[in-house]
SEDOVO-118057 format. One record per residue (C-alpha): residue in one letter; x negated, y, z negated. Coordinates in nm, 2 decimals, decimal comma. Example, Ala and Ser with C-alpha at 12.3 -4.5 7.8 and 13.67 -1.06 7.14 Angstrom:
// SEDOVO-118057
> r; xx; yy; zz
> A; -1,23; -0,45; -0,78
> S; -1,37; -0,11; -0,71
END
This chain:
// SEDOVO-118057
> r; xx; yy; zz
> M; -10,59; 9,97; -10,72
> N; -10,82; 10,12; -10,93
> E; -11,16; 10,30; -10,82
> F; -11,38; 9,99; -10,84
> E; -11,13; 9,78; -10,59
> K; -11,14; 10,06; -10,36
> K; -11,50; 10,09; -10,36
> S; -11,56; 9,75; -10,32
> L; -11,29; 9,66; -10,04
> T; -11,43; 9,95; -9,84
> R; -11,79; 9,82; -9,83
> I; -11,70; 9,47; -9,78
> G; -11,52; 9,55; -9,48
> S; -11,21; 9,38; -9,29
> Y; -11,31; 9,02; -9,40
> S; -11,04; 8,84; -9,57
> R; -10,91; 9,16; -9,76
> R; -10,66; 8,91; -9,97
> K; -10,96; 8,71; -10,07
> V; -11,13; 9,00; -10,16
> L; -10,87; 9,17; -10,35
> S; -10,82; 8,87; -10,56
> G; -11,17; 8,84; -10,61
> V; -11,22; 9,17; -10,73
> A; -10,94; 9,21; -10,94
> A; -11,06; 8,89; -11,12
> T; -11,41; 9,04; -11,17
> V; -11,26; 9,37; -11,33
> A; -10,96; 9,19; -11,54
> G; -11,24; 8,97; -11,71
> A; -11,52; 9,18; -11,72
> S; -11,66; 9,38; -12,03
> F; -11,71; 9,76; -11,98
> S; -12,06; 9,66; -11,79
> V; -11,94; 9,43; -11,59
> V; -12,15; 9,13; -11,70
> P; -12,00; 8,81; -11,57
> S; -11,86; 8,60; -11,86
> Q; -12,08; 8,26; -11,78
> V; -12,39; 8,42; -11,92
> L; -12,22; 8,62; -12,23
> G; -12,26; 8,47; -12,59
> L; -12,11; 8,64; -12,87
> A; -12,11; 9,00; -12,95
> G; -12,18; 9,06; -12,57
> Q; -12,55; 8,88; -12,56
> T; -12,61; 8,65; -12,35
> A; -12,60; 8,28; -12,46
> A; -12,95; 8,16; -12,42
> N; -12,86; 7,77; -12,38
> E; -12,61; 7,85; -12,09
> R; -12,71; 7,84; -11,70
> I; -12,74; 8,11; -11,45
> N; -12,55; 8,03; -11,15
> L; -12,77; 8,19; -10,81
> G; -12,62; 8,21; -10,47
> V; -12,89; 8,26; -10,19
> I; -12,79; 8,54; -9,91
> G; -13,04; 8,48; -9,63
> I; -13,28; 8,17; -9,62
> G; -13,55; 8,16; -9,41
> P; -13,92; 8,07; -9,46
> R; -13,98; 8,33; -9,74
> C; -13,67; 8,26; -9,95
> T; -13,76; 7,90; -9,89
> Y; -14,07; 7,96; -10,07
> D; -13,90; 8,20; -10,32
> L; -13,62; 7,93; -10,38
> T; -13,83; 7,60; -10,41
> S; -14,00; 7,80; -10,73
> I; -13,65; 7,87; -10,87
> L; -13,51; 7,52; -10,79
> K; -13,78; 7,41; -11,10
> F; -13,62; 7,61; -11,37
> E; -13,38; 7,40; -11,53
> D; -13,18; 7,71; -11,69
> V; -13,11; 7,86; -11,31
> R; -12,88; 7,63; -11,06
> C; -12,85; 7,72; -10,70
> V; -12,49; 7,66; -10,60
> A; -12,44; 7,84; -10,29
> I; -12,61; 7,93; -9,98
> A; -12,50; 8,21; -9,71
> D; -12,69; 8,27; -9,35
> V; -12,55; 8,36; -9,03
> Q; -12,79; 8,09; -8,86
> Q; -12,61; 7,72; -8,87
> T; -13,01; 7,56; -8,90
> R; -13,10; 7,76; -9,21
> R; -12,77; 7,71; -9,37
> E; -12,83; 7,33; -9,34
> A; -13,21; 7,30; -9,40
> G; -13,12; 7,52; -9,73
> K; -12,86; 7,30; -9,84
> K; -13,09; 7,01; -9,77
> L; -13,35; 7,17; -9,99
> V; -13,11; 7,27; -10,26
> D; -12,92; 6,93; -10,27
> T; -13,26; 6,69; -10,25
> A; -13,37; 6,92; -10,55
> Y; -13,09; 6,83; -10,77
> G; -13,00; 6,50; -10,65
> N; -12,64; 6,55; -10,54
> S; -12,45; 6,72; -10,26
> D; -12,29; 7,01; -10,46
> C; -12,44; 7,32; -10,28
> K; -12,18; 7,56; -10,07
> L; -12,24; 7,67; -9,76
> Y; -12,09; 8,02; -9,62
> L; -12,16; 8,20; -9,27
> D; -12,06; 8,54; -9,43
> F; -12,19; 8,61; -9,78
> R; -11,92; 8,81; -9,88
> E; -11,70; 8,51; -9,93
> L; -12,01; 8,42; -10,15
> L; -11,98; 8,71; -10,34
> V; -11,60; 8,67; -10,43
> R; -11,68; 8,37; -10,63
> Q; -11,67; 8,45; -11,00
> D; -11,88; 8,15; -11,10
> I; -12,19; 8,30; -10,92
> D; -12,40; 8,56; -11,18
> A; -12,67; 8,65; -10,95
> V; -12,80; 8,66; -10,59
> L; -13,15; 8,63; -10,42
> I; -13,14; 8,82; -10,11
> A; -13,43; 8,72; -9,85
> T; -13,23; 8,84; -9,52
> G; -13,38; 9,07; -9,25
> D; -13,49; 9,40; -9,37
> R; -13,19; 9,58; -9,17
> W; -12,94; 9,40; -9,47
> H; -13,14; 9,40; -9,81
> A; -12,99; 9,73; -9,92
> A; -12,65; 9,67; -9,79
> A; -12,61; 9,34; -9,91
> S; -12,76; 9,43; -10,27
> I; -12,52; 9,72; -10,32
> L; -12,22; 9,49; -10,20
> A; -12,37; 9,24; -10,47
> A; -12,37; 9,47; -10,74
> E; -12,06; 9,60; -10,70
> A; -11,95; 9,24; -10,71
> G; -12,07; 9,18; -11,02
> K; -12,38; 9,03; -10,93
> D; -12,76; 9,06; -11,07
> V; -12,99; 9,09; -10,80
> Y; -13,32; 8,97; -10,68
> S; -13,42; 9,14; -10,36
> E; -13,69; 9,08; -10,11
> K; -13,87; 9,33; -10,01
> P; -13,87; 9,58; -9,82
> C; -13,54; 9,68; -10,02
> G; -13,43; 9,95; -9,80
> I; -13,56; 10,06; -9,44
> T; -13,49; 10,46; -9,55
> I; -13,54; 10,68; -9,83
> R; -13,18; 10,71; -9,86
> D; -13,13; 10,30; -9,86
> C; -13,36; 10,31; -10,16
> Q; -13,17; 10,63; -10,33
> Q; -12,85; 10,43; -10,30
> L; -12,94; 10,10; -10,39
> S; -13,13; 10,23; -10,70
> A; -12,82; 10,45; -10,79
> T; -12,58; 10,17; -10,72
> M; -12,79; 9,91; -10,97
> D; -12,76; 10,21; -11,26
> S; -12,38; 10,24; -11,24
> Q; -12,28; 9,90; -11,21
> N; -12,54; 9,84; -11,53
> R; -12,68; 9,53; -11,31
> I; -13,03; 9,37; -11,35
> F; -13,25; 9,45; -11,04
> Q; -13,60; 9,26; -10,92
> A; -13,81; 9,40; -10,62
> G; -13,93; 9,10; -10,44
> T; -14,30; 9,29; -10,51
> Q; -14,42; 8,96; -10,70
> R; -14,75; 9,09; -10,72
> R; -14,69; 9,23; -11,06
> S; -14,63; 8,92; -11,20
> V; -14,97; 8,73; -11,05
> R; -15,27; 8,74; -11,27
> N; -15,56; 8,86; -11,10
> F; -15,37; 9,18; -10,98
> Q; -15,25; 9,21; -11,36
> V; -15,60; 9,19; -11,49
> A; -15,71; 9,47; -11,22
> V; -15,46; 9,70; -11,35
> D; -15,53; 9,65; -11,71
> L; -15,91; 9,75; -11,65
> V; -15,76; 10,12; -11,49
> H; -15,51; 10,13; -11,82
> S; -15,77; 10,05; -12,08
> G; -16,00; 10,31; -11,95
> K; -16,27; 10,10; -11,87
> L; -16,32; 10,25; -11,53
> G; -16,32; 10,56; -11,68
> K; -16,09; 10,86; -11,53
> L; -15,91; 10,69; -11,23
> H; -15,96; 10,92; -10,94
> T; -15,92; 10,68; -10,61
> M; -15,70; 10,42; -10,50
> H; -15,68; 10,19; -10,18
> A; -15,38; 10,03; -10,05
> S; -15,41; 9,80; -9,74
> V; -15,12; 9,81; -9,49
> Y; -15,06; 9,69; -9,13
> T; -15,15; 9,95; -8,82
> P; -14,80; 10,09; -8,81
> V; -14,61; 10,03; -8,50
> L; -14,30; 10,25; -8,35
> D; -14,12; 10,04; -8,09
> N; -13,76; 10,02; -8,00
> A; -13,76; 9,83; -7,67
> W; -13,47; 9,62; -7,61
> L; -13,53; 9,24; -7,50
> P; -13,33; 9,11; -7,21
> A; -12,95; 9,00; -7,26
> E; -12,95; 8,64; -7,32
> K; -12,60; 8,45; -7,36
> Q; -12,48; 8,47; -7,72
> P; -12,44; 8,15; -7,91
> A; -12,14; 8,04; -8,08
> R; -12,03; 8,29; -8,39
> D; -12,08; 7,91; -8,64
> V; -12,44; 7,89; -8,44
> I; -12,56; 8,24; -8,48
> D; -12,30; 8,51; -8,59
> W; -12,51; 8,78; -8,38
> N; -12,28; 9,06; -8,50
> M; -12,33; 8,94; -8,88
> W; -12,69; 8,94; -8,78
> L; -12,70; 9,29; -8,69
> G; -12,51; 9,39; -8,96
> P; -12,55; 9,79; -9,03
> A; -12,81; 9,81; -8,78
> P; -12,71; 9,95; -8,44
> W; -12,56; 9,70; -8,16
> R; -12,78; 9,56; -7,90
> P; -12,74; 9,26; -7,68
> F; -12,86; 8,91; -7,83
> N; -13,19; 8,74; -7,78
> Q; -13,31; 8,44; -7,94
> A; -13,64; 8,63; -8,02
> Y; -13,48; 8,86; -8,24
> V; -13,36; 8,57; -8,45
> N; -13,69; 8,39; -8,40
> G; -13,88; 8,69; -8,62
> K; -13,92; 8,96; -8,30
> W; -13,70; 9,23; -8,47
> R; -14,04; 9,28; -8,67
> G; -14,19; 9,64; -8,55
> Q; -13,87; 9,73; -8,40
> W; -13,73; 10,08; -8,55
> D; -13,35; 9,97; -8,53
> F; -13,47; 9,65; -8,78
> D; -13,77; 9,72; -8,96
> S; -13,86; 9,97; -9,22
> G; -14,12; 10,25; -9,21
> A; -14,27; 10,17; -8,88
> R; -14,41; 9,83; -9,02
> L; -14,58; 10,03; -9,33
> L; -14,38; 9,87; -9,60
> D; -14,45; 9,51; -9,48
> W; -14,75; 9,52; -9,70
> G; -14,71; 9,89; -9,83
> A; -14,42; 9,77; -10,08
> H; -14,70; 9,57; -10,24
> T; -15,01; 9,78; -10,21
> V; -14,88; 10,16; -10,30
> D; -14,68; 9,96; -10,56
> L; -14,94; 9,82; -10,72
> C; -15,12; 10,16; -10,66
> Q; -14,82; 10,32; -10,86
> W; -14,85; 10,08; -11,14
> A; -15,23; 10,13; -11,18
> S; -15,20; 10,49; -11,21
> Q; -14,91; 10,51; -11,44
> S; -14,69; 10,66; -11,18
> D; -14,37; 10,46; -11,18
> H; -14,18; 10,79; -11,28
> T; -14,30; 10,97; -10,98
> M; -14,49; 10,95; -10,65
> P; -14,73; 11,15; -10,43
> I; -14,68; 11,48; -10,34
> T; -14,84; 11,54; -9,99
> Y; -14,90; 11,27; -9,71
> E; -15,16; 11,35; -9,45
> P; -15,22; 11,09; -9,17
> M; -15,58; 11,04; -9,06
> E; -15,72; 10,80; -8,76
> S; -15,77; 10,53; -9,02
> G; -15,50; 10,54; -9,27
> I; -15,31; 10,83; -9,46
> H; -15,43; 11,02; -9,75
> C; -15,17; 11,11; -10,02
> Y; -15,24; 11,32; -10,35
> Y; -15,02; 11,30; -10,69
> E; -14,97; 11,64; -10,87
> N; -15,26; 11,53; -11,08
> G; -15,52; 11,52; -10,85
> V; -15,53; 11,16; -10,80
> K; -15,59; 11,02; -10,43
> L; -15,41; 10,75; -10,29
> V; -15,55; 10,62; -9,96
> I; -15,34; 10,40; -9,75
> D; -15,59; 10,21; -9,51
> F; -15,48; 10,09; -9,20
> L; -15,53; 9,72; -9,11
> K; -15,50; 9,53; -8,77
> D; -15,16; 9,38; -8,75
> P; -15,21; 8,97; -8,79
> F; -14,88; 8,93; -8,55
> G; -15,04; 9,16; -8,26
> N; -15,37; 9,24; -8,21
> R; -15,57; 8,97; -8,42
> D; -15,89; 9,12; -8,55
> P; -16,09; 8,98; -8,84
> H; -16,09; 9,31; -9,03
> Y; -15,72; 9,27; -9,11
> I; -15,77; 9,05; -9,35
> T; -16,09; 9,10; -9,62
> R; -16,27; 8,85; -9,77
> L; -16,03; 8,91; -10,07
> G; -15,73; 8,78; -9,84
> T; -15,38; 8,98; -9,78
> C; -15,28; 9,26; -9,99
> P; -15,59; 9,37; -10,13
> V; -15,62; 9,69; -10,34
> R; -15,90; 9,87; -10,48
> F; -15,90; 10,12; -10,77
> I; -16,21; 10,38; -10,84
> G; -16,29; 10,54; -11,14
> D; -16,56; 10,81; -11,26
> E; -16,74; 10,49; -11,46
> G; -16,67; 10,20; -11,20
> S; -16,40; 10,02; -10,95
> V; -16,24; 9,69; -10,93
> E; -16,07; 9,52; -10,61
> T; -15,86; 9,20; -10,55
> G; -15,62; 9,07; -10,32
> D; -15,42; 8,74; -10,28
> N; -15,70; 8,50; -10,25
> G; -15,70; 8,56; -10,66
> E; -16,05; 8,70; -10,66
> I; -16,15; 9,01; -10,88
> V; -16,49; 9,21; -10,75
> V; -16,58; 9,49; -11,02
> S; -16,87; 9,77; -10,96
> S; -17,10; 9,64; -11,26
> S; -17,20; 9,39; -11,45
> K; -17,07; 9,55; -11,79
> L; -16,74; 9,54; -11,59
> E; -16,79; 9,19; -11,51
> K; -16,82; 9,11; -11,90
> E; -16,43; 9,25; -11,96
> L; -16,30; 8,98; -11,73
> P; -16,10; 8,73; -11,89
> E; -16,28; 8,37; -11,87
> G; -16,18; 8,10; -11,69
> L; -15,94; 8,32; -11,50
> E; -15,72; 8,09; -11,30
> R; -15,67; 8,18; -10,90
> I; -15,33; 8,22; -10,81
> R; -15,23; 8,34; -10,44
> G; -15,04; 8,65; -10,44
> L; -14,74; 8,50; -10,24
> D; -14,65; 8,28; -10,55
> V; -14,32; 8,41; -10,69
> S; -14,26; 8,17; -11,01
> E; -14,36; 8,43; -11,28
> H; -14,16; 8,71; -11,09
> A; -13,84; 8,51; -11,05
> R; -13,87; 8,39; -11,42
> N; -13,90; 8,78; -11,53
> F; -13,57; 8,78; -11,33
> F; -13,38; 8,54; -11,49
> D; -13,50; 8,61; -11,86
> S; -13,39; 8,97; -11,76
> I; -13,05; 8,88; -11,69
> R; -13,03; 8,72; -12,00
> S; -13,19; 9,00; -12,22
> R; -13,02; 9,26; -11,99
> R; -13,33; 9,47; -12,05
> P; -13,51; 9,58; -11,69
> T; -13,71; 9,40; -11,47
> V; -14,10; 9,46; -11,41
> A; -13,98; 9,58; -11,05
> N; -13,67; 9,69; -11,14
> Q; -13,46; 9,97; -10,92
> N; -13,64; 10,28; -11,04
> V; -13,96; 10,12; -11,01
> M; -13,90; 10,00; -10,62
> R; -13,75; 10,37; -10,59
> R; -14,03; 10,53; -10,61
> S; -14,30; 10,31; -10,48
> H; -14,06; 10,26; -10,17
> I; -14,01; 10,60; -10,09
> A; -14,40; 10,67; -10,13
> C; -14,43; 10,43; -9,82
> H; -14,15; 10,56; -9,62
> A; -14,28; 10,93; -9,66
> A; -14,64; 10,80; -9,55
> A; -14,46; 10,65; -9,26
> I; -14,28; 10,95; -9,16
> A; -14,61; 11,16; -9,19
> W; -14,76; 10,91; -8,95
> I; -14,48; 10,94; -8,68
> L; -14,44; 11,30; -8,71
> Q; -14,84; 11,32; -8,73
> R; -14,88; 11,60; -8,96
> K; -14,92; 11,67; -9,32
> L; -14,61; 11,67; -9,52
> R; -14,53; 11,77; -9,86
> L; -14,26; 11,57; -10,07
> D; -14,10; 11,70; -10,36
> P; -14,07; 11,41; -10,64
> D; -13,77; 11,53; -10,84
> S; -13,53; 11,59; -10,50
> E; -13,71; 11,31; -10,30
> R; -13,71; 11,57; -10,03
> F; -13,96; 11,71; -9,77
> I; -14,04; 12,08; -9,84
> D; -13,97; 12,32; -9,56
> D; -13,98; 12,04; -9,28
> D; -13,63; 11,97; -9,09
> S; -13,76; 11,69; -8,89
> A; -13,92; 11,54; -9,18
> N; -13,59; 11,54; -9,39
> S; -13,37; 11,42; -9,08
> L; -13,56; 11,09; -9,11
> I; -13,47; 11,04; -9,44
> S; -13,14; 10,86; -9,36
> R; -13,00; 10,69; -9,05
> S; -12,65; 10,63; -8,96
> P; -12,52; 10,26; -9,03
> R; -12,33; 10,07; -8,79
> V; -11,96; 10,03; -8,86
> W; -11,92; 9,65; -8,88
> A; -11,69; 9,43; -9,01
END
């Protein structure tokens, strides 16, 4: 048994080891040096442009359904399997896929590790709860799959580091679900910064929910049969606690054990990412993080200021301030010659008539939730083997910036982060929050 097989088996756990071993052995035996699936390879190691990409889905809740509805329209992609720990979601997903294709071919799995050993699957869409994103992505990469992962891609700094490193070492294509990089109004706003039309950039604003820090257990309820809801698998790497249906229905959000960065990454994974892009900082991140009453002030080494603005959580205390007139996930970029702001409603607001003339005519408003172009970029990258617009290294730095800001808020003090080592400077308490100990599950 080689190191690839050992590593895969260790991570995949005790599930049907004979099946896993045969699947991994087949992957290794039939793989090229970069472990690219044979289904999408053409001559001389190039992906054949006329061949279909087979997709597996891991976790199919409301967000995944939205993503998949767009993907099902792609003629060169075929969803062939769905895995979910909830029976109702599995069955709803199969109905969606089979109806789109006019057949009954979509296979269902309770345990996504069974999906990963299938050699006919080239890529996976991962849209589980946050606690599973990094672990499932790593397992998928080690099984030879390219990965589209919904955000937040990791609930700790260490998760993001390990996920990025695994994608690099396994030569996999990765796309973070920060789809606003592929939505036109955000692209236009960033273009204004990059073109110098705002002058020298000095301040950026990224809106996020007001952070929360809660880990109170809900009362224990009778645990359902495994084929109805596999509670152990639902928890995955998260700490054990007794079953309560409310968790499965979404009450896990805001819980430290299940969520990421005190909920700061719910929007921050998008808005901070857009600021990273606008300031051409995909190779780095802010070096200081200082919590304020209404947000967190962050500074890059070049002096550019990032203001992470707190807005009320729409799932808790509904406040009209939480959604601006620009919709959800608004950002603002300010230079010494003007500013631009935009959000999910597609509108672009600039500070002068001069800048208005720089906006494209007939700009169509597309809601920032739209994933079609972002997913298209992922599948095109699978064929070209070129990085996606939100690849693992882009994700790593923008997510770590969010996590660092959240840790500053949790500790309620100014922190300094070394962008190279990705550790806090002279702060053991902050560094202790870089990782969490995962539960041993099987």
